[in-house]
C-alpha positions as CSV (number, residue, x, y, z in Angstrom):
1,M,-32.0,-10.5,41.8
2,K,-31.2,-8.2,38.9
3,I,-29.6,-4.8,38.6
4,V,-29.9,-2.9,35.3
5,A,-27.9,0.2,34.3
6,I,-29.1,2.7,31.8
7,G,-26.8,5.2,30.2
8,G,-28.0,8.4,28.7
9,S,-25.3,9.0,26.2
10,L,-25.2,8.4,22.4
11,R,-21.5,9.2,22.2
12,P,-19.1,6.5,21.0
13,H,-16.6,5.6,23.8
14,S,-19.0,7.3,26.2
15,Y,-17.7,8.1,29.7
16,T,-21.2,7.6,31.0
17,Y,-21.2,4.0,29.9
18,Q,-17.6,3.6,31.2
19,A,-18.9,4.7,34.6
20,L,-21.8,2.2,34.5
21,Q,-19.3,-0.6,33.5
22,V,-17.2,0.3,36.6
23,A,-20.3,0.3,38.8
24,L,-21.6,-3.0,37.5
25,S,-18.2,-4.7,37.7
26,S,-18.1,-3.9,41.4
27,I,-20.9,-6.3,42.0
28,H,-19.2,-9.6,42.7
29,N,-22.2,-11.6,44.0
30,P,-22.9,-14.4,41.5
31,A,-26.6,-14.4,42.7
32,I,-27.0,-10.9,41.3
33,Q,-27.5,-10.6,37.6
34,T,-26.4,-7.3,36.0
35,E,-27.3,-5.8,32.6
36,L,-26.2,-2.7,30.9
37,I,-29.0,-1.3,28.7
38,D,-27.3,0.6,26.0
39,L,-29.7,3.1,24.5
40,R,-27.4,3.5,21.5
41,T,-28.4,0.0,20.4
42,L,-32.2,0.4,20.8
43,Q,-34.6,1.9,18.3
44,L,-36.8,4.0,20.6
45,P,-39.1,6.6,19.2
46,F,-39.8,10.0,20.6
47,C,-42.4,9.6,23.3
48,D,-45.7,10.8,22.2
49,G,-47.7,9.9,25.3
50,S,-49.0,6.6,23.8
51,S,-48.8,3.4,25.7
52,L,-48.3,1.2,22.6
53,Y,-45.5,1.6,20.1
54,T,-46.2,-1.4,17.9
55,A,-43.9,-0.1,15.1
56,F,-41.0,-0.1,17.7
57,P,-40.6,-3.5,19.3
58,D,-37.5,-2.3,21.3
59,V,-39.9,-0.2,23.5
60,E,-41.4,-3.4,24.9
61,I,-38.0,-5.1,25.2
62,F,-36.7,-2.0,27.1
63,R,-39.8,-2.0,29.4
64,Q,-39.5,-5.7,30.2
65,K,-35.8,-5.4,31.0
66,V,-36.5,-2.6,33.4
67,K,-39.5,-4.2,34.9
68,S,-37.5,-7.4,35.6
69,A,-34.9,-5.5,37.6
70,S,-34.9,-5.1,41.4
71,G,-32.6,-2.0,41.2
72,V,-31.6,0.5,38.5
73,L,-28.6,2.6,38.0
74,L,-29.2,5.7,35.9
75,A,-26.2,7.6,34.5
76,T,-26.3,10.7,32.3
77,P,-23.9,13.3,30.9
78,E,-24.9,16.8,31.9
79,Y,-26.0,18.9,28.9
80,H,-26.9,22.6,29.5
81,G,-27.6,22.0,33.2
82,S,-29.8,18.9,32.8
83,L,-29.9,15.3,31.8
84,S,-29.5,14.1,28.3
85,G,-32.5,14.1,26.0
86,V,-32.0,10.5,25.1
87,L,-32.3,9.4,28.8
88,K,-35.3,11.7,29.4
89,N,-37.0,10.2,26.3
90,A,-36.2,6.6,27.5
91,L,-37.7,7.4,30.9
92,D,-40.7,9.0,29.3
93,L,-41.4,5.6,27.6
94,L,-41.5,3.9,31.0
95,D,-44.1,4.3,33.8
96,I,-44.8,3.2,37.3
97,E,-45.4,-0.4,36.1
98,Q,-41.8,-0.7,35.2
99,L,-40.1,1.5,37.8
100,G,-42.4,1.9,40.7
101,G,-41.0,0.7,44.0
102,K,-37.5,0.1,42.7
103,A,-34.3,1.3,44.2
104,V,-32.5,3.7,41.9
105,G,-28.9,5.1,42.0
106,L,-27.9,8.2,40.1
107,I,-24.7,9.1,38.4
108,A,-23.8,12.3,36.4
109,V,-20.7,12.5,34.2
110,V,-19.7,16.1,33.6
111,G,-17.1,17.8,31.4
112,G,-16.3,20.4,34.0
113,V,-16.7,20.8,37.7
114,H,-19.3,19.3,40.0
115,S,-22.9,20.2,39.1
116,T,-26.0,18.6,40.6
117,S,-28.5,20.0,38.1
118,A,-28.9,16.8,36.1
119,L,-29.2,14.6,39.2
120,N,-31.8,17.0,40.8
121,T,-33.9,16.7,37.6
122,L,-33.5,12.9,37.6
123,R,-34.7,12.8,41.2
124,L,-37.8,14.7,40.3
125,I,-38.5,12.2,37.4
126,C,-37.9,9.2,39.6
127,R,-40.2,10.6,42.3
128,Q,-43.0,10.9,39.7
129,L,-42.3,7.2,38.8
130,H,-42.5,6.2,42.5
131,C,-38.9,5.1,42.7
132,W,-36.8,4.9,45.9
133,V,-33.8,7.1,44.9
134,L,-30.7,6.6,47.0
135,P,-29.7,9.6,49.0
136,D,-26.1,9.1,47.9
137,Q,-25.3,10.0,44.3
138,L,-22.2,10.3,42.3
139,I,-20.8,13.1,40.1
140,I,-17.8,12.3,38.0
141,P,-16.2,15.7,37.1
142,H,-13.8,16.4,34.3
143,A,-14.8,13.2,32.6
144,A,-12.2,13.3,29.8
145,S,-9.4,13.0,32.4
146,S,-11.2,10.8,34.9
147,F,-10.9,7.5,33.0
148,D,-7.8,5.6,31.8
149,V,-7.5,4.0,28.4
150,N,-9.2,0.8,29.7
151,G,-12.3,2.7,30.9
152,Q,-11.4,2.5,34.6
153,L,-11.6,5.5,37.0
154,I,-8.2,7.0,37.7
155,D,-9.3,8.5,41.0
156,K,-9.4,5.5,43.4
157,E,-11.4,7.5,45.9
158,L,-14.1,8.2,43.3
159,E,-14.0,4.5,42.3
160,E,-14.6,3.5,45.9
161,R,-17.5,5.9,46.2
162,L,-19.1,4.5,43.1
163,S,-18.6,0.9,44.4
164,K,-20.1,1.9,47.8
165,M,-23.1,3.5,46.1
166,T,-23.6,0.4,43.9
167,H,-23.5,-1.9,47.0
168,Y,-25.9,0.3,48.8
169,L,-28.2,0.1,45.8
170,V,-28.1,-3.7,46.0
171,E,-28.7,-3.7,49.7
172,I,-31.8,-1.4,49.4
173,A,-33.1,-3.3,46.3
174,E,-32.9,-6.6,48.3
175,K,-34.8,-5.0,51.2
176,L,-37.5,-3.6,48.9
177,Q,-37.8,-6.9,47.2
178,R,-38.2,-8.8,50.5
179,K,-40.8,-6.3,51.6
180,A,-42.7,-6.7,48.3
181,N,-42.7,-10.5,48.6
182,H,-44.3,-10.4,52.1
């Protein structure tokens, strides 16, 4: 089983990627492979509605990594009441073949107080891609003061909620995988 995490931030020292690292590090089962897909390291073009992007081999690499996963964590900073453009573009390069039927967990990292706008938009996108989005989601408010210098969450209750959501994602992904294999 494999869980991939995709962060929608291009910022160096991104809180979004720190949140995903915390989430993935809470998976202690050696039978579960985890991978952080860092969009900052991929050369992905703007989606133009094509299915082939032969000039951009990272598109196929990205698609295969997502397709090989049983579950996906999506994390985004919230910009102007929505998800980041880089995450939206990355999701536009995917389709049901890569994401359909997968369990998906959602995380938003915001500079201010709680807001569900980015997560609500992600839910709509995931529904179009036939994903099974967890009912639980996580919002990390005041991101600049939520992490310590080592990238760990300062608020232990928030860290526990993130860990529980990640474990629930694994549980649902396992059930969906078993059902698909029968």
